[in-house]
C-alpha positions as CSV (number, residue, x, y, z in Angstrom):
1,M,-4.3,-16.7,0.2
2,K,-3.0,-16.3,3.9
3,R,-5.7,-18.8,4.8
4,I,-4.6,-21.2,2.4
5,Y,-0.8,-20.9,3.5
6,K,-1.8,-21.4,7.2
7,K,-3.9,-24.6,6.5
8,Y,-0.9,-26.2,4.5
9,Q,1.9,-24.4,6.2
10,H,3.5,-27.3,8.0
11,H,3.0,-29.6,5.0
12,Y,5.0,-27.0,2.8
13,K,7.7,-27.1,5.4
14,D,7.9,-30.9,5.7
15,N,7.7,-31.3,1.9
16,F,10.1,-28.8,1.2
17,H,12.8,-30.2,3.3
18,L,12.0,-33.8,2.0
19,A,11.9,-32.3,-1.9
20,Y,14.5,-29.9,-2.3
21,P,17.7,-32.7,-2.2
22,V,15.6,-35.0,-4.3
23,V,15.0,-32.0,-7.0
24,I,18.6,-31.6,-7.1
25,S,19.6,-35.2,-7.2
26,Q,16.9,-35.7,-10.2
27,L,18.2,-32.5,-11.9
28,G,21.6,-34.3,-11.8
29,H,20.3,-36.6,-14.2
30,T,19.3,-34.0,-16.8
31,L,22.4,-31.8,-16.0
32,V,24.6,-34.7,-17.3
33,G,22.7,-34.4,-20.8
34,L,22.7,-30.8,-20.4
35,S,26.5,-30.3,-19.9
36,D,27.1,-32.7,-22.7
37,S,25.3,-30.6,-25.1
38,I,26.5,-27.3,-24.1
39,I,30.3,-28.7,-24.1
40,I,29.9,-30.4,-27.6
41,G,27.7,-27.7,-29.1
42,H,30.3,-25.5,-29.8
43,T,32.2,-27.9,-31.9
44,G,29.3,-27.7,-34.5
45,K,25.7,-28.4,-35.2
46,V,26.5,-32.0,-36.3
47,P,28.1,-33.1,-33.2
48,L,25.3,-31.3,-31.2
49,A,22.4,-32.8,-33.2
50,A,24.3,-36.4,-32.5
51,V,24.2,-35.6,-28.9
52,S,20.7,-34.4,-29.1
53,L,19.8,-37.9,-30.6
54,G,21.9,-40.0,-28.4
55,V,20.7,-38.2,-25.2
56,S,17.0,-38.4,-26.3
57,L,17.2,-42.2,-27.2
58,F,19.2,-43.1,-23.9
59,T,16.7,-40.9,-21.7
60,I,14.1,-43.5,-22.9
61,F,16.3,-46.4,-21.4
62,M,17.4,-44.4,-18.3
63,V,13.6,-43.4,-17.2
64,T,12.8,-47.1,-17.8
65,G,15.7,-47.9,-15.2
66,I,14.4,-45.0,-12.7
67,G,11.0,-46.4,-13.1
68,I,12.0,-49.9,-12.4
69,S,14.0,-48.8,-9.5
70,Y,10.9,-46.7,-8.2
71,G,9.1,-49.8,-7.3
72,L,11.1,-49.8,-4.3
73,T,10.4,-46.4,-2.9
74,P,6.5,-46.6,-2.0
75,L,7.0,-49.9,-0.3
76,I,9.9,-48.8,1.8
77,A,8.1,-45.6,2.7
78,Q,4.8,-47.7,3.5
79,E,6.7,-50.3,5.6
80,N,8.7,-47.6,7.5
81,G,5.2,-45.9,8.1
82,R,4.1,-49.3,9.7
83,G,7.3,-49.4,11.6
84,N,8.3,-52.5,9.9
85,R,12.0,-51.7,9.8
86,P,14.1,-54.9,9.2
87,Y,12.0,-55.9,6.2
88,C,13.2,-52.8,4.5
89,G,16.6,-54.5,4.0
90,R,14.7,-57.6,2.5
91,L,13.2,-55.4,-0.1
92,L,16.1,-53.7,-1.0
93,A,17.9,-57.0,-1.7
94,H,15.3,-57.9,-4.1
95,S,15.0,-54.6,-5.9
96,L,19.0,-54.8,-6.4
97,I,18.4,-58.2,-8.2
98,I,15.8,-56.8,-10.4
99,N,17.7,-53.4,-11.2
100,M,20.8,-55.6,-12.1
101,I,18.8,-57.7,-14.5
102,T,17.2,-54.5,-16.0
103,G,20.8,-53.0,-16.2
104,L,22.1,-56.0,-18.3
105,V,19.3,-55.9,-20.6
106,M,19.2,-52.4,-21.4
107,F,23.0,-52.2,-21.9
108,G,22.2,-54.8,-24.7
109,L,19.3,-52.9,-26.2
110,I,21.2,-49.7,-26.1
111,I,24.1,-51.2,-28.1
112,L,21.6,-52.6,-30.7
113,V,20.0,-49.3,-30.9
114,G,23.3,-47.6,-31.7
115,F,24.1,-49.9,-34.6
116,N,20.6,-49.3,-36.1
117,L,20.4,-45.5,-36.0
118,H,20.8,-45.3,-39.9
119,R,17.3,-47.0,-40.1
120,M,15.8,-44.2,-38.4
121,G,16.0,-41.8,-41.3
122,Q,18.8,-39.6,-39.6
123,P,21.3,-37.8,-41.4
124,P,24.3,-40.3,-41.9
125,E,26.8,-38.0,-40.3
126,V,24.7,-37.6,-37.1
127,A,23.9,-41.1,-37.0
128,E,27.5,-42.2,-37.1
129,E,28.5,-39.9,-34.2
130,A,25.6,-40.7,-32.0
131,R,26.5,-44.3,-32.5
132,V,29.8,-43.7,-30.8
133,F,28.3,-41.7,-28.0
134,L,25.4,-44.1,-27.1
135,G,28.1,-47.0,-26.9
136,Y,29.7,-45.0,-23.9
137,L,26.3,-44.5,-22.3
138,A,25.4,-48.3,-22.5
139,F,28.4,-48.8,-20.4
140,S,27.2,-46.2,-17.9
141,Y,23.9,-48.0,-17.4
142,L,24.6,-50.6,-15.0
143,P,26.6,-48.2,-12.5
144,L,23.4,-45.9,-13.0
145,M,21.1,-48.7,-11.9
146,V,23.2,-49.4,-8.7
147,F,23.2,-45.7,-7.9
148,L,19.3,-45.7,-8.2
149,T,18.9,-48.8,-6.3
150,F,20.3,-47.5,-3.3
151,K,19.0,-43.9,-3.8
152,Q,15.6,-45.1,-3.9
153,F,16.2,-47.1,-0.6
154,A,17.5,-43.9,1.2
155,E,14.9,-41.7,-0.1
156,G,12.0,-44.0,0.7
157,L,13.3,-43.7,4.5
158,G,13.2,-40.0,4.0
159,F,17.2,-39.6,3.8
160,T,17.6,-37.5,0.6
161,R,20.6,-35.4,1.1
162,Q,23.3,-37.8,0.3
163,A,22.1,-38.6,-3.2
164,M,22.0,-34.8,-3.8
165,N,25.4,-34.4,-2.6
166,I,26.8,-37.1,-4.8
167,S,24.9,-35.9,-7.8
168,I,26.2,-32.5,-7.4
169,I,30.1,-33.7,-7.2
170,G,29.3,-36.2,-10.0
171,N,28.1,-33.4,-12.4
172,I,30.8,-31.1,-11.7
173,L,33.2,-34.2,-12.3
174,N,31.3,-34.5,-15.6
175,I,31.7,-31.0,-16.7
176,V,35.5,-30.7,-15.7
177,L,36.5,-34.1,-17.6
178,G,34.1,-33.7,-20.5
179,V,35.8,-30.1,-21.1
180,T,39.2,-31.7,-20.9
181,L,38.5,-34.7,-23.2
182,V,36.6,-32.8,-25.6
183,Y,38.8,-30.0,-26.4
184,G,42.0,-31.7,-25.4
185,F,43.4,-29.9,-22.4
186,L,46.0,-31.3,-19.8
187,G,47.9,-33.0,-22.6
188,F,44.6,-35.4,-23.5
189,P,44.2,-35.6,-27.2
190,K,40.8,-34.0,-28.7
191,M,38.3,-36.6,-28.4
192,G,35.3,-34.9,-29.5
193,I,31.6,-36.6,-28.8
194,A,33.8,-39.7,-27.5
195,G,35.2,-37.4,-24.7
196,V,31.5,-36.5,-23.5
197,G,30.8,-40.3,-23.5
198,I,33.9,-41.1,-21.4
199,A,33.1,-38.3,-18.8
200,T,29.5,-39.7,-18.5
201,F,30.5,-43.0,-18.0
202,T,33.1,-42.1,-15.2
203,D,30.6,-39.9,-13.5
204,R,28.1,-42.6,-13.4
205,L,30.6,-45.4,-12.1
206,L,31.9,-43.2,-9.1
207,M,28.3,-42.2,-8.3
208,G,27.2,-45.8,-8.0
209,I,30.0,-47.1,-6.0
210,T,29.7,-44.0,-3.5
211,M,25.9,-44.3,-3.2
212,A,26.0,-48.0,-2.4
213,W,29.1,-47.5,0.3
214,Y,27.1,-44.7,1.9
215,V,23.9,-46.9,2.4
216,L,25.7,-50.2,3.6
217,K,28.0,-48.5,5.8
218,A,26.3,-45.7,7.3
219,P,25.0,-46.3,11.1
220,R,21.5,-44.8,10.4
221,F,20.5,-47.6,8.1
222,R,21.8,-50.5,10.1
223,E,18.5,-51.5,11.6
224,Y,17.1,-51.4,8.3
225,L,19.7,-53.6,6.6
226,Q,19.1,-56.6,9.2
227,D,17.4,-58.6,6.5
228,F,19.6,-57.4,3.6
229,H,20.9,-60.6,2.3
230,F,20.6,-63.0,-1.0
231,R,19.7,-66.2,0.8
232,D,16.1,-66.5,0.6
233,I,14.8,-64.8,-2.6
234,S,11.1,-64.7,-2.8
235,A,9.3,-64.9,-6.1
236,V,6.4,-63.0,-4.3
237,V,8.7,-60.3,-3.3
238,L,10.0,-59.8,-6.6
239,K,6.7,-59.7,-8.1
240,K,5.5,-57.2,-5.8
241,I,8.2,-54.7,-6.4
242,S,8.1,-55.3,-10.2
243,G,4.4,-54.7,-10.2
244,L,4.9,-51.4,-8.9
245,G,8.1,-50.6,-10.8
246,A,7.0,-51.7,-14.2
247,P,4.0,-49.6,-14.4
248,V,6.1,-46.4,-13.2
249,A,8.8,-47.4,-15.9
250,L,5.8,-47.5,-18.8
251,Q,4.7,-44.0,-17.4
252,Y,8.0,-42.6,-17.9
253,I,8.5,-44.4,-21.2
254,F,5.1,-43.1,-22.4
255,E,6.2,-39.5,-22.0
256,V,9.8,-39.4,-22.5
257,S,9.5,-41.6,-25.5
258,A,6.9,-39.2,-26.9
259,F,9.7,-36.4,-26.8
260,S,12.2,-38.7,-28.1
261,G,9.9,-39.4,-31.0
262,A,10.0,-35.8,-31.4
263,V,13.6,-35.6,-31.9
264,I,13.4,-38.1,-34.5
265,M,10.8,-36.3,-36.4
266,A,12.8,-33.1,-36.2
267,G,15.6,-35.2,-37.8
268,W,13.2,-35.6,-40.6
269,L,13.1,-31.7,-41.1
270,G,16.8,-31.3,-40.9
271,S,20.1,-31.0,-38.7
272,E,19.0,-27.4,-37.6
273,E,15.6,-28.4,-36.4
274,Q,17.1,-31.2,-34.5
275,A,19.8,-29.1,-32.9
276,A,17.0,-26.4,-32.1
277,H,14.9,-29.2,-30.4
278,Q,17.9,-30.5,-28.3
279,I,18.5,-26.9,-27.0
280,A,14.9,-26.4,-26.0
281,I,14.1,-29.9,-24.6
282,S,17.3,-30.1,-22.2
283,L,16.1,-26.8,-20.7
284,A,12.4,-28.0,-20.5
285,A,13.8,-31.5,-19.4
286,M,15.7,-29.8,-16.5
287,T,12.6,-28.0,-15.3
288,Y,10.6,-31.5,-15.7
289,M,13.2,-33.0,-13.4
290,M,12.9,-30.6,-11.0
291,A,9.3,-31.1,-10.7
292,S,9.8,-34.9,-10.7
293,G,11.8,-34.2,-7.5
294,I,8.7,-32.7,-5.8
295,S,7.0,-35.5,-7.2
296,A,9.2,-38.2,-5.6
297,A,8.7,-36.3,-2.3
298,A,5.0,-36.3,-2.6
299,G,5.1,-39.9,-3.3
300,I,7.3,-40.5,-0.1
301,R,4.8,-38.5,2.1
302,S,1.9,-40.3,0.6
303,G,3.3,-43.7,1.2
304,N,4.2,-42.9,4.6
305,N,0.7,-41.4,5.4
306,F,-0.9,-44.3,3.6
307,G,0.9,-47.0,5.6
308,A,-0.1,-45.1,8.8
309,G,-3.6,-44.7,7.8
310,N,-3.4,-40.7,8.2
311,W,-6.0,-40.0,5.3
312,A,-6.4,-36.1,6.1
313,D,-2.7,-35.6,6.3
314,L,-2.4,-37.8,2.9
315,R,-4.5,-35.4,1.0
316,R,-3.3,-32.0,2.6
317,S,0.3,-32.9,2.0
318,A,-0.4,-33.9,-1.8
319,I,-2.2,-30.5,-2.2
320,A,0.8,-28.7,-0.8
321,S,3.0,-30.6,-3.3
322,Y,0.7,-29.2,-6.3
323,H,0.8,-25.8,-4.8
324,M,4.7,-26.1,-4.8
325,V,5.0,-27.4,-8.2
326,L,2.6,-24.7,-9.5
327,V,4.8,-21.8,-7.9
328,M,8.3,-23.7,-9.4
329,M,6.9,-24.1,-12.8
330,G,5.4,-20.6,-13.0
331,I,8.8,-19.1,-12.2
332,A,10.5,-21.5,-14.9
333,A,7.7,-20.3,-17.5
334,L,8.8,-16.7,-16.8
335,V,12.5,-17.5,-17.1
336,F,11.9,-19.4,-20.5
337,V,10.0,-16.3,-21.9
338,L,12.4,-13.6,-20.7
339,G,15.6,-15.9,-21.9
340,S,14.2,-17.3,-25.1
341,S,16.9,-15.6,-27.0
342,L,19.5,-15.7,-24.7
343,L,19.3,-19.4,-23.2
344,P,20.1,-21.0,-26.7
345,A,23.1,-18.8,-27.3
346,L,24.7,-20.9,-24.3
347,Y,24.9,-23.8,-26.6
348,I,25.5,-22.7,-29.9
349,S,26.2,-19.4,-32.1
350,D,24.4,-20.3,-35.2
351,P,21.9,-17.8,-35.6
352,A,19.0,-19.9,-37.4
353,V,19.1,-22.6,-34.5
354,I,19.2,-19.9,-31.9
355,A,15.9,-18.3,-33.5
356,M,14.2,-21.7,-33.8
357,A,14.9,-22.9,-30.4
358,S,13.8,-19.5,-28.9
359,G,10.1,-20.2,-30.4
360,L,10.4,-23.6,-29.1
361,L,11.2,-22.1,-25.4
362,L,8.0,-20.1,-26.0
363,I,6.1,-23.2,-26.3
364,A,7.8,-24.7,-23.3
365,A,7.1,-21.7,-21.2
366,F,3.3,-22.3,-22.2
367,F,3.2,-26.3,-20.9
368,Q,5.4,-25.8,-17.7
369,L,2.3,-25.7,-15.5
370,F,0.8,-28.9,-17.0
371,D,4.1,-30.8,-17.0
372,G,4.7,-29.9,-13.1
373,T,1.1,-31.0,-12.1
374,Q,1.1,-34.1,-14.1
375,V,4.3,-35.3,-12.6
376,V,3.0,-34.7,-9.1
377,G,0.0,-36.4,-9.9
378,L,1.9,-39.4,-10.8
379,G,4.0,-39.3,-7.5
380,V,1.2,-39.0,-5.4
381,L,-0.7,-41.9,-6.8
382,R,2.6,-44.0,-6.9
383,G,2.8,-43.7,-3.0
384,L,-0.8,-45.0,-2.7
385,G,0.3,-48.0,-4.9
386,D,-1.9,-46.8,-7.7
387,V,-0.1,-47.3,-10.8
388,K,-2.2,-49.3,-13.5
389,I,-4.8,-46.5,-14.4
390,P,-2.3,-43.5,-14.4
391,T,-0.2,-45.8,-16.8
392,I,-3.1,-46.1,-19.1
393,I,-3.6,-42.2,-18.9
394,T,0.0,-41.3,-19.7
395,M,-0.3,-43.8,-22.6
396,I,-3.5,-42.1,-24.3
397,A,-2.1,-38.4,-23.6
398,Y,1.3,-38.9,-25.2
399,W,0.8,-41.7,-27.8
400,V,-2.7,-41.3,-28.7
401,I,-3.1,-37.5,-28.4
402,G,0.4,-36.0,-28.2
403,L,2.4,-37.5,-30.8
404,P,-0.2,-38.0,-33.3
405,V,-1.5,-34.6,-33.2
406,G,2.3,-33.2,-33.1
407,Y,2.9,-35.2,-36.5
408,L,-0.5,-33.9,-37.9
409,L,0.4,-30.2,-37.2
410,G,4.2,-30.5,-37.9
411,F,3.9,-32.4,-41.2
412,P,0.5,-32.2,-43.1
413,L,-0.4,-28.9,-41.8
414,G,3.4,-27.4,-42.4
415,L,3.9,-26.2,-38.9
416,G,7.3,-27.9,-38.9
417,I,9.1,-28.3,-35.5
418,Q,6.8,-25.9,-33.6
419,G,3.7,-28.3,-34.7
420,I,5.3,-31.0,-33.1
421,W,5.7,-29.2,-29.9
422,W,2.1,-28.0,-29.9
423,G,1.1,-31.7,-30.1
424,L,3.2,-32.7,-27.3
425,S,1.9,-29.6,-25.3
426,L,-1.6,-31.1,-25.7
427,G,-0.6,-34.4,-24.4
428,L,0.5,-32.9,-20.9
429,F,-2.4,-30.8,-20.7
430,V,-4.7,-34.0,-20.9
431,A,-2.4,-36.0,-18.5
432,S,-2.4,-33.1,-16.1
433,G,-6.2,-33.0,-16.0
434,L,-6.9,-36.7,-15.8
435,L,-4.3,-37.6,-13.3
436,F,-5.6,-34.6,-11.0
437,F,-9.3,-36.2,-11.5
438,R,-7.8,-39.6,-10.4
439,F,-6.1,-38.2,-7.2
440,Q,-9.2,-36.2,-6.2
441,N,-11.3,-39.2,-6.4
442,I,-9.2,-41.5,-4.6
443,T,-8.2,-39.3,-1.7
444,R,-11.9,-38.4,-1.0
445,Y,-13.0,-41.8,-1.1
446,L,-10.5,-42.7,1.5
447,E,-11.4,-39.7,3.6
448,R,-15.1,-40.7,3.5
449,K,-14.4,-44.3,4.1
450,A,-12.5,-43.3,7.3
451,G,-15.3,-41.0,8.2
452,N,-18.1,-43.8,8.1
453,S,-15.9,-46.5,9.9
């Protein structure tokens, strides 16, 4: 153990300093949904189920935006590794165009989904409240894409702390404003589920404005923004960024939509199962987003080393990221086991929902290591520009294996909500193994190629 630590010591240190702000920033996306669930949960199980449905469906659109925006990050990291700094501003301008178009399209789709929730077999009272909530989330999407554009640019250059600080302040604002509006404090009327929607929109609007202002005005980015303009938009550059962003978006969609599909199946079982699913998935999503922060840092390091041609450092840095996520997710699994009965009580006081959510948290503890290693594998491969095969892997793992097995266990075999979760666990296990195998093959090939040249 001591020998391994010494071998990777400086990679642990470098990766940690890059990763921890990204972890907190990524966690901020999930904490919005988590705080919304906790705030609204004590008003009843129907509003909690509605937030569960709304957050689960919106998360599909959100991770699509995160994925599309991520097409910028490895390109920035690679060009920075090559010392081609002015070109980074040109990439930013093109990425902003792509992300604004994405934002407008997603806004329309979210509104459309909100008006068709009754077609998904959900309880009518849940569908109606979820429609109201989704409407506010739709309006928050465009400022979210502005935030992501400038966040990915800064993080691609290794500047990760500002997005972290903005996310922390934004989440505090979301909680304070959400509690105020939901429960009618400070003279405001009690707005219920609309209150958490308005709070989330306000939070994301201010985060987008602040992140853009920081990047455009900070002296440290001046040399990178020399070519940031919209006078010479190139279809080739747009295609290059989209060629990375679209597969990454699909990777996110395949995984997150599998869990969102699970919340719809939970709705077929009843509002108690749906509320329990929301409690457990919001906690599991929190650890996932923390792992995705390590993944993003791993992608940045991989992109830098790939651009500079440092194959040995590329592989060691990536392996160090695997070690880090295993430790973090191991701790998370322990917390889920020890707190399986206590954590659900933060959301709701209904004994049946708490008992059901407790059982799901034990399953979540089981799949933590698989969830962490699969997302780090994706991050490393994205840094290398390898996105097509990983996209196929995620599709097979979640849509060919995870969801169908979950349905089989949950309904024909009668295991209910736990059966659905065991199916998703199998999908995570398959993704983790195949992505690690892909990482090993590519990085060992690069090392052999460098040794023979």
